[in-house]
ZADO-1210 file (C-alpha; in nm, 4 decimals, padded with zeros to 6 digits):
<atoms>
<atom x="00.5965" y="03.5167" z="00.4076" code="MET" pos="1"/>
<atom x="00.9528" y="03.4531" z="00.5292" code="SER" pos="2"/>
<atom x="01.2403" y="03.3987" z="00.2888" code="ASP" pos="3"/>
<atom x="01.2545" y="03.0314" z="00.3900" code="LEU" pos="4"/>
<atom x="00.8797" y="02.9875" z="00.3377" code="ASP" pos="5"/>
<atom x="00.9086" y="03.1477" z="-00.0070" code="GLU" pos="6"/>
<atom x="01.1960" y="02.9122" z="-00.0961" code="ARG" pos="7"/>
<atom x="00.9910" y="02.6114" z="00.0155" code="ARG" pos="8"/>
<atom x="00.6965" y="02.7259" z="-00.1965" code="LYS" pos="9"/>
<atom x="00.9209" y="02.7600" z="-00.5002" code="GLN" pos="10"/>
<atom x="01.0928" y="02.4272" z="-00.4358" code="ALA" pos="11"/>
<atom x="00.7562" y="02.2487" z="-00.4142" code="ALA" pos="12"/>
<atom x="00.6700" y="02.3775" z="-00.7620" code="SER" pos="13"/>
<atom x="00.9151" y="02.1288" z="-00.9167" code="PHE" pos="14"/>
<atom x="00.6668" y="01.8488" z="-00.8540" code="GLY" pos="15"/>
<atom x="00.4414" y="01.9841" z="-01.1275" code="GLY" pos="16"/>
<atom x="00.7215" y="02.0089" z="-01.3843" code="VAL" pos="17"/>
<atom x="00.9209" y="01.6940" z="-01.3034" code="ALA" pos="18"/>
<atom x="00.8899" y="01.5534" z="-01.6544" code="ASP" pos="19"/>
<atom x="01.0034" y="01.8792" z="-01.8164" code="ALA" pos="20"/>
<atom x="01.2894" y="01.8989" z="-01.5662" code="TYR" pos="21"/>
<atom x="01.4090" y="01.5508" z="-01.6584" code="GLU" pos="22"/>
<atom x="01.3868" y="01.6108" z="-02.0321" code="ARG" pos="23"/>
<atom x="01.5443" y="01.9560" z="-02.0419" code="SER" pos="24"/>
<atom x="01.7931" y="02.0108" z="-01.7600" code="ARG" pos="25"/>
<atom x="02.1610" y="01.9491" z="-01.8391" code="PRO" pos="26"/>
<atom x="02.3737" y="01.6953" z="-01.6577" code="GLY" pos="27"/>
<atom x="02.7209" y="01.7655" z="-01.5195" code="TYR" pos="28"/>
<atom x="03.0706" y="01.7298" z="-01.6668" code="PRO" pos="29"/>
<atom x="03.2438" y="01.4085" z="-01.5619" code="GLU" pos="30"/>
<atom x="03.5486" y="01.6045" z="-01.4433" code="ALA" pos="31"/>
<atom x="03.3279" y="01.8130" z="-01.2144" code="ALA" pos="32"/>
<atom x="03.1587" y="01.5055" z="-01.0682" code="VAL" pos="33"/>
<atom x="03.4957" y="01.3422" z="-00.9999" code="ALA" pos="34"/>
<atom x="03.6201" y="01.6616" z="-00.8319" code="TRP" pos="35"/>
<atom x="03.3118" y="01.6703" z="-00.6105" code="LEU" pos="36"/>
<atom x="03.2873" y="01.3066" z="-00.5077" code="ALA" pos="37"/>
<atom x="03.6222" y="01.1527" z="-00.5997" code="GLY" pos="38"/>
<atom x="03.6911" y="00.8800" z="-00.8514" code="SER" pos="39"/>
<atom x="03.7396" y="00.6031" z="-00.5929" code="THR" pos="40"/>
<atom x="03.3997" y="00.4412" z="-00.5243" code="PRO" pos="41"/>
<atom x="03.2458" y="00.5351" z="-00.1921" code="GLY" pos="42"/>
<atom x="02.9147" y="00.5839" z="-00.0143" code="ASP" pos="43"/>
<atom x="02.7555" y="00.8997" z="-00.1545" code="VAL" pos="44"/>
<atom x="02.4280" y="01.0627" z="-00.0522" code="VAL" pos="45"/>
<atom x="02.2809" y="01.2766" z="-00.3308" code="ASP" pos="46"/>
<atom x="02.0672" y="01.5188" z="-00.1299" code="LEU" pos="47"/>
<atom x="01.7853" y="01.6965" z="-00.3105" code="GLY" pos="48"/>
<atom x="01.8501" y="01.4528" z="-00.5945" code="ALA" pos="49"/>
<atom x="01.5560" y="01.5653" z="-00.8085" code="GLY" pos="50"/>
<atom x="01.5188" y="01.3460" z="-01.1158" code="THR" pos="51"/>
<atom x="01.8739" y="01.2142" z="-01.0781" code="GLY" pos="52"/>
<atom x="02.0779" y="01.4413" z="-01.3055" code="LYS" pos="53"/>
<atom x="02.3814" y="01.4182" z="-01.0778" code="LEU" pos="54"/>
<atom x="02.2870" y="01.0775" z="-00.9381" code="THR" pos="55"/>
<atom x="02.3456" y="00.8992" z="-01.2692" code="ARG" pos="56"/>
<atom x="02.6941" y="01.0508" z="-01.3041" code="SER" pos="57"/>
<atom x="02.7845" y="00.9481" z="-00.9494" code="LEU" pos="58"/>
<atom x="02.6654" y="00.5942" z="-01.0168" code="ALA" pos="59"/>
<atom x="02.8588" y="00.5866" z="-01.3462" code="ALA" pos="60"/>
<atom x="03.1793" y="00.6546" z="-01.1490" code="LEU" pos="61"/>
<atom x="03.1065" y="00.3472" z="-00.9372" code="GLY" pos="62"/>
<atom x="02.9851" y="00.5209" z="-00.6226" code="HIS" pos="63"/>
<atom x="02.7254" y="00.3520" z="-00.4019" code="ARG" pos="64"/>
<atom x="02.4597" y="00.6228" z="-00.4213" code="VAL" pos="65"/>
<atom x="02.1595" y="00.6897" z="-00.2012" code="THR" pos="66"/>
<atom x="01.9323" y="00.9523" z="-00.3572" code="ALA" pos="67"/>
<atom x="01.7297" y="01.1594" z="-00.1094" code="VAL" pos="68"/>
<atom x="01.4502" y="01.3808" z="-00.2448" code="GLU" pos="69"/>
<atom x="01.1334" y="01.5253" z="-00.0824" code="PRO" pos="70"/>
<atom x="00.9111" y="01.5345" z="-00.3933" code="LEU" pos="71"/>
<atom x="00.7610" y="01.2060" z="-00.5038" code="GLU" pos="72"/>
<atom x="00.7083" y="01.3305" z="-00.8603" code="GLU" pos="73"/>
<atom x="01.0832" y="01.3906" z="-00.8936" code="MET" pos="74"/>
<atom x="01.1663" y="01.0558" z="-00.7341" code="LEU" pos="75"/>
<atom x="00.9359" y="00.8789" z="-00.9794" code="ALA" pos="76"/>
<atom x="01.1474" y="01.0107" z="-01.2669" code="GLN" pos="77"/>
<atom x="01.4683" y="00.9077" z="-01.0908" code="LEU" pos="78"/>
<atom x="01.3435" y="00.5575" z="-01.0143" code="ARG" pos="79"/>
<atom x="01.2286" y="00.5063" z="-01.3725" code="ALA" pos="80"/>
<atom x="01.5703" y="00.5985" z="-01.5118" code="ASN" pos="81"/>
<atom x="01.7907" y="00.4557" z="-01.2338" code="LEU" pos="82"/>
<atom x="01.6076" y="00.1522" z="-01.0941" code="PRO" pos="83"/>
<atom x="01.9200" y="00.0159" z="-00.9239" code="ASP" pos="84"/>
<atom x="01.9847" y="00.3292" z="-00.7174" code="VAL" pos="85"/>
<atom x="01.8608" y="00.3341" z="-00.3580" code="ARG" pos="86"/>
<atom x="01.6065" y="00.6148" z="-00.3062" code="THR" pos="87"/>
<atom x="01.4638" y="00.7698" z="00.0100" code="LEU" pos="88"/>
<atom x="01.1996" y="01.0343" z="00.0627" code="THR" pos="89"/>
<atom x="01.3387" y="01.3125" z="00.2766" code="GLY" pos="90"/>
<atom x="01.5040" y="01.6509" z="00.2932" code="GLY" pos="91"/>
<atom x="01.8172" y="01.8213" z="00.4148" code="ALA" pos="92"/>
<atom x="01.6714" y="01.9223" z="00.7490" code="GLU" pos="93"/>
<atom x="01.5967" y="01.5595" z="00.8455" code="ALA" pos="94"/>
<atom x="01.8051" y="01.3156" z="00.6408" code="ILE" pos="95"/>
<atom x="01.6636" y="00.9609" z="00.6820" code="PRO" pos="96"/>
<atom x="02.0047" y="00.7953" z="00.7309" code="LEU" pos="97"/>
<atom x="02.2112" y="00.6912" z="01.0327" code="PRO" pos="98"/>
<atom x="02.5076" y="00.8791" z="01.1739" code="ASP" pos="99"/>
<atom x="02.8453" y="00.8478" z="00.9969" code="ALA" pos="100"/>
<atom x="02.7008" y="00.6544" z="00.7015" code="SER" pos="101"/>
<atom x="02.8391" y="00.8557" z="00.4071" code="ALA" pos="102"/>
<atom x="03.1742" y="00.9512" z="00.2630" code="ASP" pos="103"/>
<atom x="03.0289" y="01.2388" z="00.0593" code="VAL" pos="104"/>
<atom x="02.7006" y="01.4290" z="00.0583" code="VAL" pos="105"/>
<atom x="02.6343" y="01.6010" z="-00.2736" code="THR" pos="106"/>
<atom x="02.3791" y="01.8722" z="-00.3469" code="CYS" pos="107"/>
<atom x="02.3168" y="01.9602" z="-00.7127" code="ALA" pos="108"/>
<atom x="02.1102" y="02.2728" z="-00.7832" code="GLN" pos="109"/>
<atom x="01.9599" y="02.2225" z="-00.4376" code="ALA" pos="110"/>
<atom x="02.1584" y="02.3837" z="-00.1558" code="PHE" pos="111"/>
<atom x="01.9867" y="02.7208" z="-00.1963" code="HIS" pos="112"/>
<atom x="01.6508" y="02.5575" z="-00.1111" code="TRP" pos="113"/>
<atom x="01.7716" y="02.4270" z="00.2266" code="PHE" pos="114"/>
<atom x="01.7491" y="02.5727" z="00.5738" code="ASP" pos="115"/>
<atom x="02.1287" y="02.6086" z="00.5829" code="HIS" pos="116"/>
<atom x="02.1690" y="02.6019" z="00.9579" code="GLU" pos="117"/>
<atom x="01.9707" y="02.2798" z="01.0063" code="LEU" pos="118"/>
<atom x="02.0834" y="02.1203" z="00.6815" code="GLY" pos="119"/>
<atom x="02.4555" y="02.1604" z="00.7432" code="LEU" pos="120"/>
<atom x="02.4190" y="02.0057" z="01.0893" code="VAL" pos="121"/>
<atom x="02.2346" y="01.7089" z="00.9388" code="GLU" pos="122"/>
<atom x="02.4905" y="01.6691" z="00.6601" code="ILE" pos="123"/>
<atom x="02.7720" y="01.6689" z="00.9186" code="ALA" pos="124"/>
<atom x="02.5817" y="01.4058" z="01.1181" code="ARG" pos="125"/>
<atom x="02.5590" y="01.1573" z="00.8327" code="VAL" pos="126"/>
<atom x="02.9177" y="01.2167" z="00.7153" code="LEU" pos="127"/>
<atom x="03.2018" y="01.0034" z="00.8415" code="ARG" pos="128"/>
<atom x="03.4985" y="01.1888" z="00.9942" code="PRO" pos="129"/>
<atom x="03.6853" y="01.3511" z="00.7067" code="GLY" pos="130"/>
<atom x="03.3911" y="01.3053" z="00.4710" code="GLY" pos="131"/>
<atom x="03.2828" y="01.6060" z="00.2708" code="ARG" pos="132"/>
<atom x="02.9892" y="01.8108" z="00.1595" code="VAL" pos="133"/>
<atom x="02.9965" y="01.8871" z="-00.2138" code="ALA" pos="134"/>
<atom x="02.7770" y="02.1463" z="-00.3845" code="LEU" pos="135"/>
<atom x="02.7309" y="02.2112" z="-00.7559" code="VAL" pos="136"/>
<atom x="02.5355" y="02.4461" z="-00.9797" code="TRP" pos="137"/>
<atom x="02.5160" y="02.4725" z="-01.3567" code="ASN" pos="138"/>
<atom x="02.5265" y="02.8488" z="-01.4138" code="MET" pos="139"/>
<atom x="02.4366" y="02.9899" z="-01.7538" code="ARG" pos="140"/>
<atom x="02.7477" y="03.1563" z="-01.8937" code="ASP" pos="141"/>
<atom x="02.6227" y="03.5127" z="-01.9257" code="GLU" pos="142"/>
<atom x="02.9477" y="03.6370" z="-02.0770" code="SER" pos="143"/>
<atom x="02.7625" y="03.5615" z="-02.4017" code="GLU" pos="144"/>
<atom x="02.5198" y="03.8494" z="-02.4608" code="ILE" pos="145"/>
<atom x="02.2307" y="03.6341" z="-02.5826" code="TRP" pos="146"/>
<atom x="02.2553" y="03.4148" z="-02.2700" code="VAL" pos="147"/>
<atom x="02.2314" y="03.7245" z="-02.0526" code="GLU" pos="148"/>
<atom x="01.9222" y="03.8190" z="-02.2532" code="GLU" pos="149"/>
<atom x="01.7834" y="03.4695" z="-02.1924" code="LEU" pos="150"/>
<atom x="01.8306" y="03.5077" z="-01.8163" code="SER" pos="151"/>
<atom x="01.6569" y="03.8447" z="-01.8249" code="ASP" pos="152"/>
<atom x="01.3726" y="03.6998" z="-02.0338" code="ALA" pos="153"/>
<atom x="01.2973" y="03.4180" z="-01.7923" code="ILE" pos="154"/>
<atom x="01.2968" y="03.6470" z="-01.4892" code="VAL" pos="155"/>
<atom x="01.5452" y="03.4700" z="-01.2784" code="GLY" pos="156"/>
<atom x="01.8900" y="03.3294" z="-01.2267" code="ARG" pos="157"/>
<atom x="02.0193" y="03.0373" z="-01.0258" code="THR" pos="158"/>
<atom x="02.0008" y="03.0346" z="-00.6477" code="GLY" pos="159"/>
<atom x="02.3773" y="03.0560" z="-00.6065" code="LEU" pos="160"/>
<atom x="02.3512" y="03.4228" z="-00.5206" code="ASP" pos="161"/>
<atom x="02.2057" y="03.3118" z="-00.1866" code="ARG" pos="162"/>
<atom x="02.5587" y="03.2008" z="-00.0993" code="GLY" pos="163"/>
<atom x="02.7508" y="02.8762" z="-00.0848" code="ALA" pos="164"/>
<atom x="03.0733" y="02.9439" z="00.1023" code="ILE" pos="165"/>
<atom x="02.9477" y="03.1690" z="00.3812" code="GLU" pos="166"/>
<atom x="02.6882" y="02.9296" z="00.5304" code="PRO" pos="167"/>
<atom x="02.9433" y="02.6462" z="00.5394" code="ILE" pos="168"/>
<atom x="03.2065" y="02.8616" z="00.7083" code="GLU" pos="169"/>
<atom x="02.9524" y="03.0048" z="00.9537" code="ARG" pos="170"/>
<atom x="02.8478" y="02.6553" z="01.0669" code="SER" pos="171"/>
<atom x="03.1941" y="02.5809" z="01.2085" code="GLY" pos="172"/>
<atom x="03.1448" y="02.2149" z="01.1191" code="LEU" pos="173"/>
<atom x="03.3699" y="02.1997" z="00.8133" code="TYR" pos="174"/>
<atom x="03.7204" y="02.2892" z="00.7039" code="GLY" pos="175"/>
<atom x="03.8275" y="02.5180" z="00.4225" code="THR" pos="176"/>
<atom x="03.5794" y="02.5483" z="00.1358" code="VAL" pos="177"/>
<atom x="03.7412" y="02.4704" z="-00.1990" code="GLU" pos="178"/>
<atom x="03.5972" y="02.5987" z="-00.5274" code="ARG" pos="179"/>
<atom x="03.6372" y="02.4874" z="-00.8890" code="ALA" pos="180"/>
<atom x="03.4675" y="02.5844" z="-01.2154" code="VAL" pos="181"/>
<atom x="03.4220" y="02.3648" z="-01.5230" code="PHE" pos="182"/>
<atom x="03.2960" y="02.4616" z="-01.8677" code="GLU" pos="183"/>
<atom x="02.9887" y="02.2807" z="-01.9909" code="HIS" pos="184"/>
<atom x="02.7359" y="02.3131" z="-02.2741" code="ALA" pos="185"/>
<atom x="02.3990" y="02.1787" z="-02.3805" code="GLN" pos="186"/>
<atom x="02.2487" y="02.1471" z="-02.7292" code="GLN" pos="187"/>
<atom x="01.8744" y="02.2163" z="-02.7211" code="VAL" pos="188"/>
<atom x="01.5959" y="02.2302" z="-02.9776" code="ASP" pos="189"/>
<atom x="01.3010" y="02.4687" z="-02.9514" code="ARG" pos="190"/>
<atom x="01.0864" y="02.2334" z="-02.7420" code="THR" pos="191"/>
<atom x="01.3709" y="02.1604" z="-02.5016" code="THR" pos="192"/>
<atom x="01.4479" y="02.5305" z="-02.4671" code="MET" pos="193"/>
<atom x="01.0868" y="02.5951" z="-02.3708" code="ARG" pos="194"/>
<atom x="01.0924" y="02.3088" z="-02.1203" code="GLU" pos="195"/>
<atom x="01.4209" y="02.4347" z="-01.9790" code="LEU" pos="196"/>
<atom x="01.2423" y="02.7587" z="-01.8962" code="VAL" pos="197"/>
<atom x="00.9246" y="02.5891" z="-01.7705" code="LEU" pos="198"/>
<atom x="01.1323" y="02.3741" z="-01.5342" code="SER" pos="199"/>
<atom x="01.2597" y="02.6827" z="-01.3502" code="ARG" pos="200"/>
<atom x="01.0836" y="02.7373" z="-01.0187" code="SER" pos="201"/>
<atom x="01.0173" y="03.1065" z="-01.0751" code="TYR" pos="202"/>
<atom x="00.8438" y="03.0242" z="-01.4045" code="CYS" pos="203"/>
<atom x="00.6646" y="02.7126" z="-01.2777" code="ALA" pos="204"/>
<atom x="00.4781" y="02.9137" z="-01.0127" code="ILE" pos="205"/>
<atom x="00.3519" y="03.1790" z="-01.2560" code="LEU" pos="206"/>
<atom x="-00.0056" y="03.1725" z="-01.3905" code="PRO" pos="207"/>
<atom x="-00.0305" y="03.0845" z="-01.7596" code="GLU" pos="208"/>
<atom x="-00.1063" y="03.4406" z="-01.8711" code="GLU" pos="209"/>
<atom x="00.2234" y="03.5564" z="-01.7153" code="GLU" pos="210"/>
<atom x="00.4252" y="03.2641" z="-01.8502" code="ARG" pos="211"/>
<atom x="00.3218" y="03.3061" z="-02.2117" code="GLU" pos="212"/>
<atom x="00.5050" y="03.6380" z="-02.2776" code="PRO" pos="213"/>
<atom x="00.8183" y="03.4851" z="-02.1253" code="ILE" pos="214"/>
<atom x="00.7957" y="03.1819" z="-02.3529" code="LEU" pos="215"/>
<atom x="00.7360" y="03.4050" z="-02.6542" code="GLN" pos="216"/>
<atom x="01.0562" y="03.5975" z="-02.5800" code="ARG" pos="217"/>
<atom x="01.2417" y="03.2678" z="-02.5381" code="VAL" pos="218"/>
<atom x="01.1046" y="03.1513" z="-02.8744" code="ASP" pos="219"/>
<atom x="01.2294" y="03.4749" z="-03.0310" code="ASP" pos="220"/>
<atom x="01.5769" y="03.4271" z="-02.8854" code="LEU" pos="221"/>
<atom x="01.5829" y="03.0683" z="-03.0078" code="PHE" pos="222"/>
<atom x="01.4844" y="03.1779" z="-03.3600" code="ALA" pos="223"/>
<atom x="01.7647" y="03.4354" z="-03.3583" code="GLU" pos="224"/>
<atom x="02.0328" y="03.1893" z="-03.2438" code="ARG" pos="225"/>
<atom x="01.9297" y="02.8499" z="-03.3835" code="ALA" pos="226"/>
<atom x="02.1458" y="02.6722" z="-03.6388" code="ARG" pos="227"/>
<atom x="02.0073" y="02.3538" z="-03.7948" code="ASP" pos="228"/>
<atom x="01.7254" y="02.3573" z="-03.5410" code="GLY" pos="229"/>
<atom x="01.9394" y="02.3671" z="-03.2254" code="VAL" pos="230"/>
<atom x="02.1035" y="02.6206" z="-02.9967" code="VAL" pos="231"/>
<atom x="02.4150" y="02.5686" z="-02.7860" code="ARG" pos="232"/>
<atom x="02.3582" y="02.6880" z="-02.4283" code="VAL" pos="233"/>
<atom x="02.6906" y="02.7414" z="-02.2451" code="PRO" pos="234"/>
<atom x="02.7285" y="02.6852" z="-01.8728" code="TYR" pos="235"/>
<atom x="02.9878" y="02.7303" z="-01.6037" code="LEU" pos="236"/>
<atom x="02.9580" y="02.4378" z="-01.3622" code="THR" pos="237"/>
<atom x="03.0501" y="02.5888" z="-01.0266" code="GLU" pos="238"/>
<atom x="03.1552" y="02.3435" z="-00.7547" code="CYS" pos="239"/>
<atom x="03.2318" y="02.3709" z="-00.3831" code="PHE" pos="240"/>
<atom x="03.3566" y="02.1094" z="-00.1368" code="ARG" pos="241"/>
<atom x="03.4556" y="02.1069" z="00.2296" code="ALA" pos="242"/>
<atom x="03.5599" y="01.8272" z="00.4648" code="ALA" pos="243"/>
<atom x="03.3772" y="01.7623" z="00.7910" code="ARG" pos="244"/>
<atom x="03.5888" y="01.8486" z="01.0915" code="ARG" pos="245"/>
</atoms>
């Protein structure tokens, strides 16, 4: 199986955990969203929108958002929570929008699933001249030892290690890639912590007998760290943006 085929298999697994994803995944700091998309309302395409974690923050800033997502289970969650947002079924390699129709195309926790070569061409197609692509990931802050242990326990880290800057530069379609990092945190109870783990693609695709030891270790970490029934999970929200040439 090719790397791209493996990524597509993992990405498809989110359909089976869409409800857990919506309940457990953190949103994004307002300052990060403004840095990505700007604070002046514009036409924004949220590509790989999932259940709408970033979509709702974009809409809250006044942007006219079109959410594009390939998995109907994820879109169902988004539509239930954001009924006024325009939604389309589609993916990065074939965005169902006309040329030069967007000021910004955002990708939250999604760029690593794309075929970068095809996706960046499609993003450039739908962007207006000077419009920008904007990528964001919530990365667990592993400078805290217990968070590093959590990452090791759940057998996986975010897809950012597949690269963000290099594919954009290689495409030749965009200008200089800018980067910014924002601190973020999430308060979770035991159930939410479990769902946070279950919503990860590498856990979602495991058979139950392989998931259970992972969840037991996560329960142990929660018990060690919990205060008044909750744990604070720290994140570094890592953002990238580049203007279309």
